[in-house]
C-alpha positions in Angstrom: 109.6 47.4 117.5 108.2 49.2 119.0 112.4 50.8 120.1 112.5 52.4 117.0 108.7 54.1 117.4 109.4 55.0 120.9 113.3 56.6 119.4 111.0 58.4 116.8 108.3 59.4 119.6 111.4 60.7 122.2 113.2 62.5 120.2 109.8 64.5 118.7 108.3 65.0 121.8 108.5 68.5 124.4 105.4 68.6 126.8 104.5 65.5 128.6 102.8 63.0 128.0 99.6 61.1 129.0 101.2 57.3 128.8 98.2 54.2 128.7 98.6 50.5 128.9 97.0 47.8 127.6 95.4 47.5 131.5 94.5 50.7 131.3 96.7 51.9 133.7 97.7 55.7 133.0 100.7 58.0 133.6 101.2 61.5 133.2 105.3 62.8 132.4 107.7 61.4 130.0 108.8 59.5 128.3 113.1 59.2 128.7 115.0 56.4 128.1 114.6 52.2 126.6 116.4 50.0 129.6 115.8 46.5 127.9 112.6 45.3 127.2 111.2 48.4 129.4 109.5 52.3 129.1 110.9 54.2 131.3 108.5 57.6 132.2 109.3 60.2 134.4 106.3 61.2 136.4 105.1 64.4 137.2 105.2 63.7 140.9 109.3 62.8 139.9 108.8 59.0 139.7 110.7 57.3 137.7 108.5 53.6 136.4 109.4 50.9 134.0 107.2 50.1 132.0 107.4 46.7 129.6 106.6 47.7 125.8 104.6 44.5 125.6 102.1 46.6 127.5 102.0 50.3 125.4 98.8 50.9 124.2 98.9 54.4 123.6 101.0 58.0 123.7 98.7 61.1 123.7 101.2 64.0 123.3 98.1 67.5 123.5 96.4 66.6 120.8 98.1 63.2 118.9 98.1 60.3 119.1 100.2 57.8 118.9 97.7 53.9 119.3 100.3 51.4 119.5 98.3 48.1 119.4 96.7 49.9 115.8 100.2 50.9 114.5 98.2 54.7 113.7 99.1 57.9 114.3 96.1 60.3 115.6 94.2 63.1 116.4 91.7 63.8 118.2 89.7 66.6 117.8 86.2 67.9 119.6 84.0 68.6 117.7 79.8 69.4 118.3 77.9 67.4 115.2 74.4 68.2 116.3 75.6 71.5 117.4 72.4 72.0 114.6 69.6 70.4 117.2 69.5 73.7 119.2 66.7 74.8 116.1 65.2 71.6 116.4 65.1 71.7 120.4 63.7 76.0 120.2 60.8 75.5 118.5 60.4 72.5 120.8 61.0 74.8 123.8 58.1 77.2 122.2 55.9 74.7 121.2 55.9 73.0 124.9 55.3 77.0 126.6 52.6 76.8 124.0 51.4 74.3 124.5 50.8 75.1 129.1 49.1 78.4 128.6 46.4 76.7 126.6 46.3 73.7 129.6 46.2 76.7 131.6 43.3 78.7 129.1 41.5 76.0 129.2 42.1 74.5 132.7 40.3 77.8 134.4 37.8 77.9 131.5 36.1 74.7 132.7 36.2 75.4 136.8 34.2 78.6 136.3 31.2 76.4 133.7 32.5 74.1 136.5 31.5 76.7 139.4 28.7 77.9 137.5 27.1 74.6 136.6 26.8 73.0 139.7 28.1 69.6 141.8 25.8 67.4 139.2 27.3 68.4 135.5 28.5 66.3 133.2 32.0 68.5 132.4 34.3 66.8 131.3 38.4 68.0 131.4 39.9 68.2 128.8 42.9 70.3 129.6 45.2 67.6 130.6 45.7 66.6 126.7 47.5 69.6 126.4 49.0 69.4 129.7 50.9 65.9 128.0 51.4 67.7 125.3 53.9 70.1 127.1 55.5 67.6 129.3 57.0 65.5 126.5 58.1 68.4 124.6 59.5 69.9 127.6 61.8 66.5 127.7 61.7 67.0 123.6 64.0 70.1 124.2 65.9 69.0 127.1 66.9 65.7 125.2 67.7 68.0 121.6 69.8 70.5 124.1 72.2 67.5 125.6 72.5 65.8 122.9 74.0 69.4 120.5 75.9 71.3 123.3 77.9 67.1 123.5 81.1 67.8 122.9 82.2 64.2 120.8 85.7 63.1 120.0 86.2 62.6 116.8 89.7 60.7 115.3 91.6 62.5 112.8 94.4 60.2 111.7 97.6 61.2 110.0 98.8 57.7 109.2 100.2 54.2 110.0 103.3 54.1 111.5 105.9 51.9 110.0 109.6 51.1 111.0 111.8 51.0 108.5 115.8 49.5 108.0 118.7 51.8 107.1 122.1 50.6 106.0 124.4 51.7 108.9 120.8 52.0 111.3 117.0 51.7 111.7 114.8 54.3 111.4 111.0 56.0 112.3 109.0 56.5 108.8 105.5 57.8 109.5 103.8 58.5 106.2 101.4 61.0 105.6 
């Protein structure tokens, strides 16, 4: 079954592939040929490697992926679906700066009143609430900024890898 798939894949190849096995070994190179129950790969370093067909998991060529575990063919696209959170990040950042300025203004006023009243005054410093709010908003700003800018790989399915038989031999058909 994999022989037919690999024949179709190798005829389609033009550049270097990333070949992954089921035990998470990765090889950069090109599929050269299929020998009995092994797939022969010529790595970028020039070595020839034989991988059993049963342990072949994935072949990645550019953005296109042939997944032999699930029998699917798909593209990997890098998207940033949370980019609108940049507005939330900017709003949190601006409000964080405002609350920090409130903290500085209230703390300076408290210090001034404390100096004028003397050591035996009952004044309370309420500016620490603004400082705490500012710190929490700064953390939220950093979190939403990271979330907004972090790329995410998305699978765009092309179709299942299906095999067919012809009277004069075998063929690989990809259904869309």
